[in-house]
N, C-alpha and C positions, 0 to 999 in steps of 0.2 A: 504494500500500500504506500502511496506517495506521502512523504513526510509533510507536516504542516507547521514548520518552524516559525513562519511569519506570525502565527497566532500567539506565540510565546516569546517573541523577540525581547520584550522588556524583561521578563524573568531570566532569559538567557544572559542579557547584559549584566543584570544585578547578581545573579547566582553563580555564574561560572567564573573560574579563575584561569590564569594563564599557565604557562609551562616553565619548568626549571631552566635556569641559565645553561645547564649542561647540554640540553638539546641544541640550543643555538650555537654553542661553542663547537660541538661536534660538526654541525652543518657548515659553520664558517671554515673549519679546518678542511672540510671536503671540497668546498667550491670557491672559497675566498670571499672577502667582504665586498669586493667590487661587483659581485654577481647581480644579475637580473633574476628576480624571484617571482614566481606565481604561486599564490596561496589559494588552493581550490577548496570549495565548501567552507568559505571563510566565515560564514555566519555574521555575527555583529562585529567582527574584526579583532577579536581578542588576541589571537596568535599573530594576525597580520601586523598589528601595531608593534608587537614584540619583535617580529622579524625586521621591521623598519629601523630598529635600533642597532641592528647588526649588519644590514646589507644596504648597498647603495640605492637599489631600486626594487620596490615591492609593489605588486599588484594583487588585488583581491577579487575573487569571483565566487558568486553563489547563485543558484537558480531562483532563490526566493527574494522577491522584491522587498518584502518587509524586513528581512535580515539586512539587506544591502542599505536600505534606508536608515536603519539603526546604526550601521557602521559609518555611514556618511555623516550622521549627527554627532559622532565622536571621532573627529578626524583632524586633529591639530597637525598631524604629519602630512596632510594633503595627499594621502594615498589614493591612487585611482582605483575605483571599484566598478565592477561590471556585473550586470545580471545576465547570466548565460548558463546553458546546459554544458556539462562536461563533454558531451558528445559533439558539441558544436562550439568550440572555443574561438573567439573572435581575434585571434593572434596569428602572425605569420609563422611559417615553418622555422625551426631551428632558432628560436628567439630567446628562450630562457635557459639560464645555467642551472637553475634549481626549481623544481615544482614540489610543493608541499601539500599534504592533506592531514590536517590536525583533527582527529576524531571524526572524520567524515568519509574516509575511503570506502567504508562498507556500503555507502549509498550509491557508489558509482564504480564498483569493482567489476565492470563488465568489459567485454572486448572492445566495443566502440569507444568508450571513454578512455581506456588505456591506450588505444591507438592514437587518440587525440593528444594525450599526455606525451607520448613518444614523438609525435609530430612537432609539437611546440618546443620540445627540449632540444638544445644544441647537441651535436655529437659529443659523447662523453659527459653530458649533463646528468644530474642526479635527481631521482624521484625519491622523496622521503615520506613515509607514512608514520604518523605518530598517534598513539592511542593511550588513553587512560583506562586502565582496567581496575575498576573499583568494586571488586566482588566482596564487599564488606556489608555490615548491617544496614547502612544507609540504603544501598541498592536492594538488598533482599527484602527489607521491610516495604520499600516502595513497590516492588514487584508484587508482593503479597496483597497489599492494600489496593493499589490501583488496578491490578489484574482482576479483582473481584467485581469491578464495575463493568457493565455491558459495553460501554463506550470504548473501553481500552482493551477488549479481549483480543488476544493473539496478535497484537501489533508487534511487528518485528522489523528486521532490516531486509534489504533486498537480497542479501547473500548469506544464507544460513551456513555455508561452508567457508567462512571468512578466515583465511589464513594469509595475511599480507605477504609474508616471505615466500610462500609457495606460489602465490599469484604472480609475484614479480619474476620469479625464476621461470615459470611456465610461459610468461610473455616475453622472454628473451632479454631481460635486463642482466647486465654483467655485475660481478663483484657484489652480489646481494649479501647484505650483512644485517644482523639483528642484535640490538642492545636492549637489555632490560634492567631497570633499576627502580628502587622503591622510594616513595616520598610520603610524608604525612601532611595532612591539611587539617588545621583546627578551625572549626566553624561554629559560630553562634547558632542558636535555634532558628533565628530569622534567616540567616544565610543558607542553612540547610533547606528550609522550606522554599526559598527562592530557587535554589539549585534544582530540587526535584520537579518544580513547575517548569523547568526549562528542558526536561527530558521529553522526547517525542510522544510517548504514550499519553502524556498529560493533555496534549492538544486535541485528543479525540474524546475527552470527557465532556459531557454536557455541563452547563453552568451549575446545575443542582448536584451532579455527581462530583464536580470539582470541589464544591463547598463541603460536602460530606467527607471526601477523601482528605482534604486539608486538615479537618478537625481530627480525624483518625491518625494521620501522620504526625500531627503536632503532639498528641498524647504519647505515641510510641517513641518518637525521637526525644521528647522531654525526659523520658525515663532513662535515657542513655547519657545525659549530660554529666560532665565532671567539671566542677568549678565553672559552670556556665557554658562549657564548650563540648562539642562532640568531635572526636578525632577520626578522620577517614584515612585509613592506610591504603595507598594506591600504588599499583605497579604501572610504570610507564614503559611502553615498548616503542622503540624507534627502529624501523626497517628502511634501509636505503638500497637503491640499485642504480646502476649506471647505464645510460643509453649506449648502445653499441655505435 
């Protein structure tokens, strides 16, 4: 089912956090700070803005107009943003040194989109897939509560066999590498509730369902607070591959 992130763009901006410096340091080491970078599935521009602190030129793309509008409303760096499908990128061949997908590749891990990524990458350019895997109590409680409502039943991603490293190898990328490391995020109850309302399943709830779900989640998460905060243990995976 097609995601509806535009409906939750405000919660996305408020609740989601960026990525550790280590990610950007690895990418800079691979392609150099003077690189031209394309951030696919950029959403409200959280990682795109972080990329702009490391690279000379960064461009953001998302298929959702609402997400791009939110990104443009928080754009002191004057990053160019485009509304476009990954299957039809509005850029010339061999243009970017680095293409990134922060928490978004599972939505476009298909043959046509990957062919477009390879088309716009320069020879020897790098494609990087970055994912936060937070299989902790925040996620499991959310799945239990929200999954009980009719509006969010069986909402998943486009690719149930989602293995970025395998996908890149199968599509002919060279020097495919995977790095995994762990981080902790301390969140207030307010921040956690903003975060979960930014997850795709939330956008399918009716107004009435959302109100009920929020009360249930508030009670469940409140019981986990320590000194007013909830700690999320998160594994971050970085997969990179080089265009031939």
